[in-house]
N, C-alpha and C positions, 0 to 999 in steps of 0.2 A: 116598419117605421124607423127612420134614421134618427139617431141621437145627435143633436147639434151641440157641440162643445163651444162654450164661449171662451174668450181670451183669458179671463181670470181663472177659469178652471184649468186651462193649459198651464198657466203660470204656476199653479200649485204643483202640478206633476212634473213640469220640465224646468222650473226655476227661471223662466225668462218670458217676458211678454212686453212688447212695446218699450216703454221707458221705465219699467220696473227696476228699482235699484237693488242689486244683489250684493252690494258692498258689505253689509253686515255679515253675510255668510262666507265672505272670503277672508275675514280676519277674526281673531279671538282675543281674549284677555288672559294674561298670565299673572298669577299671584304667588308670592313666596316670602321667605324670611331668611335674613342673614344672621348667623349665630355670632358673628363678629364683624365690626365695621367701624370706620372713621367717618363721621358725618361730613367732614371737610372735603373728602375725596370720593366717597362711595357713590357708585352709579351702576345701573343695570341697563344693558343694551342687547341687541340681537346680532349675532355674527352675520355679516353680509348686509345688515341694515343699520349702520351706526347712528343714523339720524333718529332712529326710534329708541328713545331713552326713558328711564324712570329713575327718580331719586329714591332714597331710602328713608323711611320714616324713623322717628326717634326710637321706636321699639324694634327696628330691624325689618319691618314688613315693607314690601314693595309691590306695586301694581304696574304692569307693562301693558298698555292698551294698543289696539290696532296691530297686533302681531299677525303676520301672514299665516293663513291656515296651512298645515302640513308640518313635516319634520323641520326642526331648527335647533339652534343652540344659543343659550344665553351666554353673554360675555359680561362677567361681573368684576368690577374693581371694588375691593372692600377696604383696603388700607394702602398705605404707601408701599408695602411689600407683600401684600396678600391679594390673591385673585382667584377666579374659578371660571370654568366653562361647564355648562350644564345642558346636556342634550334633552330635548323634549319634543312632543308632537302637539300642535295647536289644532283644536277643532273649530271650524268656522262657526261663528255665531255663539260660541260657548266660552266658558272660563275654565282654565286649567290651573290646578294647585300643584306646585312642585314641592318636594320634600325640603325641609330646612337645609340651607346651604352652609356648610362649614368651609370658609375660604382657606386655601392652602398657601404655604410660602411660594412666592412667585419670583421671577427673575426680570432683569432688564436686558434689552438688546442694545448693544453698542454699534453704532453705524458711523463709518468714516467715509467721507466723500472727497474724491480727488477729481479735478478737471483735466481732461486731455490737453496737453500742451502747457499745463500749470497756469492756465488763465484764471484771473480773479472771478470768483462766483459771488453774486449779490442776490439777496432775497430768496435764498433756496428754502424750499419747504418739503417736509418729509411726512408721508402718510403710511400707516400700516393697514393694508386692505382689510375691510370687513370689521374693523374695530373703531372705537371712539377716538383713536389717536390719528388726527387728521391735520394737515397743514401746519405741522410743528416747525418752528424755525431752527436752524442749525446755529451752533455757537461760532465764535470768531475763527475757530480752527476747522470749520466745516465738519463738525462732529455732533452727534446727538445720542443720548441714552434714552431709550423708550421703555416704559414699564410703569407698574408691574404687568408682566405677561405670564399667563399660565403656560406650563410646559407645552411645547409644540413648535411648529414651523410657520412662519408668517411671510407673506409677500409684502415687500417694501418698495415704495416709489419715492423718488426725489426729483423735484422739478425746480427750475430756475430760469429766469428770463435769458434768452439768447442761447439756451442749451436744450438739447433733446432730453426727454425724461429718462432717468436711469431707473431700472427695475432689477430687483434681486430678491433672494429668499434667505432669511435668517432664522436660525433655530435656537431655542432656549431650553434648558433642562439642567439636571444635576451635573456637577463638575464644572471645569473651567469653560467659560464662554468665550469663543473667538469672535472678534468683531466682524461685522458684515462690511465689506469694502465695495463701494460703488463708484463708477466713473461717469462723470457728466461729459458728454461730447458736444463741443460747440457747434451751433448751426453754421453751415458753410460760409455764409456772408460774414458772420461775426468772427469766425476763426481766421479769416483772411485780412482782418483790419490791422493786425499788428499790436504788440503789447503796449505801445505808447498810448493807444486808445482803449484797449480792453483792460489793461492792468494785469498784474501777475499775482499769484497767491502769496500768502505770507512767507513761504519758504523759498521763494524764487525772486529773480531780479530780471529787469528788462534789458536785453542785449541790444546793441546798435542795429542788428539785423532784424529786429522786430519780434524775436522769439524770447520766451521766458526761460531762463536757465537757472541752475542752482547757485552759480557764483560767477563773478567776473574777476575777482582777485582774492588773495588769501585773507584779506580783512573781513570778508563776508562768510568765513568759515570759523566755527568754534574750534579752539585748540583741542587735540593735536591735529585736526584735519587741515588739509591744504587744498587750494583750488586747482584741479587738474581736469582738463577737457570740459570746463565750465560746470563742473560739479564738485562738491566737497568730498574728498577722499582721504583716507588715512587709517591708522591703526587704533580705532576706538577700543577702549578698555571694556572688560566685562561689565554688563549692565548699563553701558553708555547708550544714550538715545541714538537712533539711527533711522535712515530711510532705506538703506540697502546694505548688503554685505560688503560693498566697497568702502563702507565707513567703519569696518570692524577689523580688529587684529586677525592675523592669519589663523589663529586657533579658535576663533569665534565666528558666528554668523548672525545676521540680523533676523530676528523672529518676533512674532507677537508674544507679549508676556502679560501677566496679570496687571491690571490697572489701566487697560486700554492704551498700552504703550507698545512701541517697537524698540527693542534693545539688542545689543550685542550679547550673544549667549554662547557659552562653552558647553560642549558635551561632557558627560561624566559617566562613571561606571567602572566595572572591573577592568583593571589594566590601564586605566586612564589617569592623568594627573588629578590630584585632589582639587576641589573648588577653592577659590580664594576666600580669605577671611571674611566672614559675614554672609557667605553664600553656602547653600547646602544642595546636595544632589537630589533633585525632585524629578522623577520620571525621565531620567537620563539627561537632565539639563541643570546647570548650575544657576540657581535662582536665590533671591534674598531669603535668609532664614526668617520664616513667618513669625517666629517668636520675637524677632528684633526689628524687622523692617517689613512693611506691608507690600511695597513695590520697589522696583528699581529706582524710581524717582526719589525714594527715601534713603537708598543705600549710599553711604559715603564713599566717594571715589578719591 
């Protein structure tokens, strides 16, 4: 005698039959509690699924629903300067309880955006892949600080009308954080229009030939720089703001320094001249004495 199996029986064994909805078995629920948080900024999301979010209750508990089954990682923003990433495995159709989460000191990633040809960039937006930081506007100087971010490396995308999307990876962790520099490349048709139509960035000027240049005459350069070859050049002093070493004195070079700045920096160490007044030798570079000045922007010249 043959045993005739009906579709409902098969559904129990194989998890599929006709229009049977298996969605509840493909997702689960995550419960947890933060030991420290700021209600104004706290949120819980899932790395790779930033649209999936949960708020934090007054007692620190959170519930994240519809988390995809399988291995994953919580991305938690607790306060303005503390965050956490918590690995976990979600069982489909079930709830998982994670241990109490103690947020750790986090960092911010500084991003600087420059356009090829120094064209003006409008309505640029920055996103950190897999995190809740999406479509963030840049400031007037085409910069953005993003955080708090737990230690690690992150893929960053910047998009703007008439430019191809710029992609790069920035890392945060203990010690000095170097800014991530990205270049936006204009789409061919836009790049050929000329600066009279596209405009130039805040540090450039539109030349008669349609190109954006650093300067057209000395009046467009800050002393003691002078306009040479359509860019401001000269012997910038130690800690002076710069765009390249051509703006620094022979004994210094243009480098990234604390405070999201680029400044003329002199080397220091055994057998080398002492640092100028107010500067101290830090990792082989003359930088502002942190007990007196936080950054080169505060150091008097």
